[in-house]
N, C-alpha and C positions, 0 to 999 in steps of 0.2 A: 824370276819372280821375287826377287829379294826386296823390291819396292813395293810392299803391299801396304794397304791403307793402316794395318796395325803396327807397322814398323815406322811410319811417317811421323815425324816429330809435330807437335800442334803449332797452328798458326798464332794462337793467343793463349794466355795463362790468366786464371782469376786469382787475383791477390786480395785476400780478406784482411780487413784492418780491426785491430782490436780497439773496443770503445767501451770498456766496462763502465768508466766515469759518465760518459755520457747517457749509456742506457740507464744507469741508477738514477741520474737526474730527470731522463724521460719519464721513468716509472713514478717518481714523486710528483711531478707535474701533472701527469694523468691522474694521479689519486687525489691531489688538491683539486683539480678540475671537477671530478667526480663528486667530491664532497661538497664543492660550491652548487652543482646542480642539484643534490640532493637538498642542501639546506634551501635552496630556492624552492623546490617542491614541497618541502615540509611545511614551510612558512607562506605559503601562497595565499591562503585565506585572510591573513592578517593585512595584506598590503593591496595595493590597486592595480591599475593597468600599467603604470611603470615598472613594477615588480614583474609583470608578465612578459612585458616587452625586453626587460633585461635577461630573463630566463630564455627566451627564444634567441636572442643574440649569443648568449653563452653557449647554448646548445649547438647554434651553427658553429661558433668558434672551436668547440669541443670537436666537433665531428671534423671540421677541417684540419685540425691539429692531429687527430688520430689517423688522418690519410696521410699527412707529412711524415708522422711518427713511424708508420709502417714501411715507408720507403727506407727512412734512416736507420732502421733497426740493425740491418746487416749491410753496412757499405762495403764496397768492393770496387776495385780499379780493375781495367784489362789492360795486362802487359802483352804489347804485340809484337810479333817476331816477323818483320816484313822480308827480312833475308831467306826465311824458310820457304817463302812462296815459291821462289825458283826452284827448289828441290822437288816440288810436286810437278 
């Protein structure tokens, strides 16, 4: 019983990448997008329909950017070991 599940080597390994520069840049962009949305909301009474349309488009863009941002926050790759498959 030397070949138990705990003694088998894994078939893949997660390799995390350092991306502190990209994280800082993404946080700055998120802050700027939120400032833009706040500015559009605070000055909405002074402008017409075009301002409201721009606000809706920027809200949609910000939401989609946050979805992409959450996927890129912790990038990783999988290093596979197909030769270990025969050992199992």
